[in-house]
KOLBAPA-469914 format. One record per atom (N, C-alpha, C): x, y, z; residue number from 1; atom name. Coordinates in pm, whole numbers, plus 50000, padded with zeros to 5 digits. Atoms other than C-alpha are relative to their C-alpha. Example, Ala and Ser with C-alpha at 12.3 -4.5 7.8 and 13.67 -1.06 7.14 Angstrom:
BEGIN
SITE   east  north     up   nr  atom
SITE  50089  49881  50000    1     N
SITE  51230  49550  50780    1    CA
SITE  50090  50120  50000    1     C
SITE  49918  49881  49994    2     N
SITE  51367  49894  50714    2    CA
SITE  49923  50109  50073    2     C
This chain:
BEGIN
SITE   east  north     up   nr  atom
SITE  50102  50025  50102    1     N
SITE  16667  29957  82016    1    CA
SITE  50031  50086  49878    1     C
SITE  49973  49927  50123    2     N
SITE  16725  30055  81655    2    CA
SITE  49870  50054  49945    2     C
SITE  50119  49940  50060    3     N
SITE  16479  30294  81501    3    CA
SITE  50024  50028  49854    3     C
SITE  49970  49975  50140    4     N
SITE  16654  30313  81165    4    CA
SITE  49987  50148  49969    4     C
SITE  50020  49860  50037    5     N
SITE  16558  30632  80987    5    CA
SITE  49856  50042  50017    5     C
SITE  50141  49968  49981    6     N
SITE  16201  30634  81109    6    CA
SITE  49984  50133  50074    6     C
SITE  50028  49873  49933    7     N
SITE  16055  30967  81214    7    CA
SITE  49953  49972  50142    7     C
SITE  50037  50013  49860    8     N
SITE  16027  31002  81591    8    CA
SITE  49949  50133  50051    8     C
SITE  50048  49880  49933    9     N
SITE  15841  31248  81810    9    CA
SITE  50011  49980  50149    9     C
SITE  49985  50007  49855   10     N
SITE  15871  31331  82177   10    CA
SITE  49894  50089  50065   10     C
SITE  50092  49918  49920   11     N
SITE  15627  31458  82438   11    CA
SITE  50030  49977  50147   11     C
SITE  49977  50007  49856   12     N
SITE  15635  31522  82812   12    CA
SITE  49866  49999  50072   12     C
SITE  50118  50003  49914   13     N
SITE  15370  31428  83067   13    CA
SITE  50028  50093  50118   13     C
SITE  49973  49902  49895   14     N
SITE  15375  31742  83282   14    CA
SITE  49945  49959  50136   14     C
SITE  50054  50045  49872   15     N
SITE  15166  31567  83548   15    CA
SITE  50104  49922  50079   15     C
SITE  49896  50079  49934   16     N
SITE  15473  31353  83625   16    CA
SITE  50134  50073  50008   16     C
SITE  49874  49926  50006   17     N
SITE  15744  31614  83560   17    CA
SITE  50040  50049  50139   17     C
SITE  49949  49957  49869   18     N
SITE  15962  31680  83866   18    CA
SITE  50076  50132  49991   18     C
SITE  49933  49871  50017   19     N
SITE  16124  31992  83718   19    CA
SITE  50150  49997  50022   19     C
SITE  49855  50011  49979   20     N
SITE  16479  31860  83755   20    CA
SITE  50081  50067  49890   20     C
SITE  49931  49932  50109   21     N
SITE  16574  32000  83415   21    CA
SITE  50107  49918  49932   21     C
SITE  49900  50085  50064   22     N
SITE  16789  31704  83316   22    CA
SITE  49980  49998  49849   22     C
SITE  50027  50003  50144   23     N
SITE  16618  31696  82977   23    CA
SITE  50053  50124  49931   23     C
SITE  49953  49876  50060   24     N
SITE  16699  32060  82910   24    CA
SITE  50153  50008  49998   24     C
SITE  49853  50006  50001   25     N
SITE  17063  31991  83000   25    CA
SITE  50048  49911  49886   25     C
SITE  49961  50093  50107   26     N
SITE  17084  31696  82758   26    CA
SITE  49968  50057  49862   26     C
SITE  50045  49957  50132   27     N
SITE  16888  31850  82470   27    CA
SITE  49926  50133  50008   27     C
SITE  50065  49869  49989   28     N
SITE  16822  32224  82511   28    CA
SITE  49929  50044  49872   28     C
SITE  50068  49967  50126   29     N
SITE  16718  32239  82145   29    CA
SITE  49858  49944  49997   29     C
SITE  50129  50070  50002   30     N
SITE  16420  32013  82226   30    CA
SITE  49917  50028  50124   30     C
SITE  50070  49985  49872   31     N
SITE  16334  32072  82594   31    CA
SITE  50033  50134  50066   31     C
SITE  49976  49876  49925   32     N
SITE  16294  32381  82810   32    CA
SITE  49911  50002  50124   32     C
SITE  50081  49980  49880   33     N
SITE  16179  32455  83164   33    CA
SITE  49929  50133  49988   33     C
SITE  50078  49876  50005   34     N
SITE  15903  32714  83182   34    CA
SITE  49998  50062  50140   34     C
SITE  50004  49930  49871   35     N
SITE  15834  32962  83461   35    CA
SITE  49922  49921  50105   35     C
SITE  50074  50083  49903   36     N
SITE  15600  32703  83619   36    CA
SITE  50089  49889  50059   36     C
SITE  49907  50099  49948   37     N
SITE  15909  32486  83684   37    CA
SITE  49992  49865  49933   37     C
SITE  50017  50127  50070   38     N
SITE  15799  32211  83446   38    CA
SITE  50066  50005  49863   38     C
SITE  49937  50010  50131   39     N
SITE  15964  32090  83127   39    CA
SITE  49895  49986  49891   39     C
SITE  50086  50008  50118   40     N
SITE  15805  32127  82785   40    CA
SITE  50088  49975  49878   40     C
SITE  49927  50014  50126   41     N
SITE  15905  32034  82431   41    CA
SITE  49987  50132  49923   41     C
SITE  50000  49880  50083   42     N
SITE  15986  32304  82178   42    CA
SITE  49981  49961  49854   42     C
SITE  50018  50024  50144   43     N
SITE  15886  32330  81815   43    CA
SITE  50133  50020  49929   43     C
SITE  49879  49985  50079   44     N
SITE  16143  32331  81537   44    CA
SITE  50045  50146  49994   44     C
SITE  49963  49858  50002   45     N
SITE  16131  32713  81545   45    CA
SITE  50013  50057  50141   45     C
SITE  49964  49960  49862   46     N
SITE  16210  32722  81921   46    CA
SITE  49884  50054  50083   46     C
SITE  50118  49955  49924   47     N
SITE  15854  32792  82040   47    CA
SITE  49963  49894  50104   47     C
SITE  50040  50090  49893   48     N
SITE  15755  32639  82375   48    CA
SITE  49858  49949  49973   48     C
SITE  50131  50061  50027   49     N
SITE  15465  32396  82324   49    CA
SITE  49938  49959  50133   49     C
SITE  50055  50021  49867   50     N
SITE  15252  32412  82638   50    CA
SITE  49867  49927  50001   50     C
SITE  50126  50074  50001   51     N
SITE  14942  32227  82522   51    CA
SITE  50027  49860  50057   51     C
SITE  49985  50134  49942   52     N
SITE  14888  31901  82711   52    CA
SITE  50019  49897  49889   52     C
SITE  49974  50103  50099   53     N
SITE  15037  31614  82512   53    CA
SITE  50064  50049  49872   53     C
SITE  49937  49946  50120   54     N
SITE  15209  31844  82261   54    CA
SITE  50125  49919  49965   54     C
SITE  49885  50075  50047   55     N
SITE  15465  31659  82051   55    CA
SITE  50086  50087  49910   55     C
SITE  49909  49934  50094   56     N
SITE  15767  31774  81854   56    CA
SITE  50088  49893  49937   56     C
SITE  49913  50098  50065   57     N
SITE  15981  31589  81601   57    CA
SITE  50135  49992  50070   57     C
SITE  49865  50018  49945   58     N
SITE  16310  31444  81727   58    CA
SITE  50098  50012  49884   58     C
SITE  49900  49990  50107   59     N
SITE  16591  31571  81503   59    CA
SITE  50100  49885  50013   59     C
SITE  49913  50117  49997   60     N
SITE  16805  31270  81409   60    CA
SITE  50134  50027  50069   60     C
SITE  49871  49977  49931   61     N
SITE  17133  31435  81524   61    CA
SITE  49986  50007  50153   61     C
SITE  50022  49987  49856   62     N
SITE  16975  31480  81870   62    CA
SITE  49936  49876  50062   62     C
SITE  50070  50119  49950   63     N
SITE  16826  31132  81904   63    CA
SITE  50064  49945  50126   63     C
SITE  49933  50055  49882   64     N
SITE  17089  31010  82150   64    CA
SITE  49974  50088  50122   64     C
SITE  50024  49909  49889   65     N
SITE  17048  31322  82368   65    CA
SITE  49856  49990  50051   65     C
SITE  50141  50012  49961   66     N
SITE  16668  31290  82365   66    CA
SITE  49975  49865  50069   66     C
SITE  50015  50133  49939   67     N
SITE  16688  30915  82441   67    CA
SITE  50060  49999  50140   67     C
SITE  49937  49993  49869   68     N
SITE  16929  30982  82728   68    CA
SITE  49914  50080  50097   68     C
SITE  50092  49922  49916   69     N
SITE  16688  31245  82861   69    CA
SITE  49889  49913  50053   69     C
SITE  50110  50088  49959   70     N
SITE  16409  30989  82868   70    CA
SITE  50049  49897  50101   70     C
SITE  49947  50103  49910   71     N
SITE  16632  30731  83039   71    CA
SITE  50034  50058  50138   71     C
SITE  49953  49940  49875   72     N
SITE  16764  30971  83305   72    CA
SITE  49894  50079  50075   72     C
SITE  50105  49917  49939   73     N
SITE  16441  31157  83379   73    CA
SITE  49949  49937  50130   73     C
SITE  50047  50057  49874   74     N
SITE  16356  31108  83749   74    CA
SITE  49848  49986  50007   74     C
SITE  50146  50009  49999   75     N
SITE  15985  31162  83677   75    CA
SITE  49944  49899  49902   75     C
SITE  50046  50093  50105   76     N
SITE  15971  30905  83394   76    CA
SITE  49886  50061  49919   76     C
SITE  50110  49931  50067   77     N
SITE  15767  31159  83202   77    CA
SITE  50028  50032  49854   77     C
SITE  49964  49971  50139   78     N
SITE  15948  31179  82865   78    CA
SITE  49971  49877  49915   78     C
SITE  50044  50109  50087   79     N
SITE  15798  30969  82587   79    CA
SITE  50048  50027  49858   79     C
SITE  49954  49990  50139   80     N
SITE  15968  30912  82250   80    CA
SITE  49934  49886  49923   80     C
SITE  50072  50104  50075   81     N
SITE  15759  30730  81992   81    CA
SITE  50016  50020  49850   81     C
SITE  49998  49995  50147   82     N
SITE  15756  30644  81624   82    CA
SITE  49876  50073  49954   82     C
SITE  50113  49927  50055   83     N
SITE  15535  30874  81423   83    CA
SITE  49908  49904  49924   83     C
SITE  50078  50088  50087   84     N
SITE  15425  30591  81192   84    CA
SITE  49894  49918  50073   84     C
SITE  50096  50087  49930   85     N
SITE  15256  30372  81456   85    CA
SITE  49982  50035  50148   85     C
SITE  50012  49952  49863   86     N
SITE  15287  30567  81785   86    CA
SITE  50055  49903  50104   86     C
SITE  49938  50092  49905   87     N
SITE  15492  30287  81945   87    CA
SITE  50114  50072  50071   87     C
SITE  49896  49935  49921   88     N
SITE  15708  30419  82228   88    CA
SITE  50130  49923  49990   88     C
SITE  49870  50065  50014   89     N
SITE  16077  30347  82169   89    CA
SITE  50094  50037  50114   89     C
SITE  49927  49960  49880   90     N
SITE  16222  30539  82466   90    CA
SITE  49902  50061  50097   90     C
SITE  50091  49946  49899   91     N
SITE  16052  30626  82793   91    CA
SITE  49939  49889  50081   91     C
SITE  50055  50098  49905   92     N
SITE  15848  30455  83063   92    CA
SITE  49916  49889  49937   92     C
SITE  50085  50102  50063   93     N
SITE  15624  30265  82819   93    CA
SITE  50070  49926  49887   93     C
SITE  49924  50069  50104   94     N
SITE  15902  30147  82585   94    CA
SITE  50019  49854  50039   94     C
SITE  49984  50144  49972   95     N
SITE  15935  29771  82551   95    CA
SITE  50146  49963  50008   95     C
């Protein structure tokens, strides 16, 4: 699916996270496992965002890594959506 140059954001549903860490392997700039064993997104300044449903922008150079994270995630808990209309483009609810 082509997203052109549209701004994208990503979030993780920690209720479904299995803690495999595949996302952090693909895109360590965006994802990190916390001491609770679950994955979280990070802000642009590398701060772990632990609020439920926290989103972070997807840097265009990392789009493929973030998309691959969503595809390979065993928990199907990574959601990548367009900022403009909140339509999921990668993840379990993507069309």
